[in-house]
N, C-alpha and C positions, 0 to 999 in steps of 0.2 A: 282625645282632648281631655283636659282636666276640668272637672266641674266640682261644685260643692253640693253634695247630696245629703239632705237632712243634717246639715251642719258639719259634715266630714268630707275631706278630699276624696274624690273618686275619679278614676280614669275610665273613659268609655269610648267606643267607636260608633255609638248611636248618633244618627244625624238629626233626629227629632225626638220630641218628648214621648210620642207613642212607641217608638222603637226602644227607647230607654226603659219604659215601663214593661214592655214585653221581655226584654233582656233580664230584668229583675224578677220575672215570674208573676207580674201583675197583669198579663194580657187580658184576662177575662174578669179580673177582680173589680169590685166596687171600691174605688179609691178616690181621694181628692188630691189634686195636683196644683202646684203653684210654681211659677218661674219668676225670679227676681222680685218676689213679693206680691205678684199679681196672680189671682186665681186663673187656672186654665181648665175650661170645661172639657169633658171627655171627647166631645165632638171636634174640639180644636187642637187636640194633642198632635195629630199627624201634621198639621200646618205650623206647629210651633217648633221652629228650628233651634237646635242647641248651638251654643258658642262657648269658646273657652271662658272659664271663670263664671259661667251661669250658676245661679243659686237655685237649686231645685228642692222642693219639699214634696214628699209623697206621704200621705196619711191614709191608713187603712182603719176602718171602724172596728171597735172591739166591743164585745159584750161584757156585761158586768156592771158593778155599781159601787 
């Protein structure tokens, strides 16, 4: 399916947000996620099903200042 990932087109076979994060290498990472403008808690990612044209944002914290 085709989604928008951090503002760019992305094709994925993932069925839920948790699977997408794992596919991208974020399985155990501390990240923040949102779908279609709404925050998705880590505990809800498995239950958050992806659909064509979904807008996903994944943000990883960075150190520095």
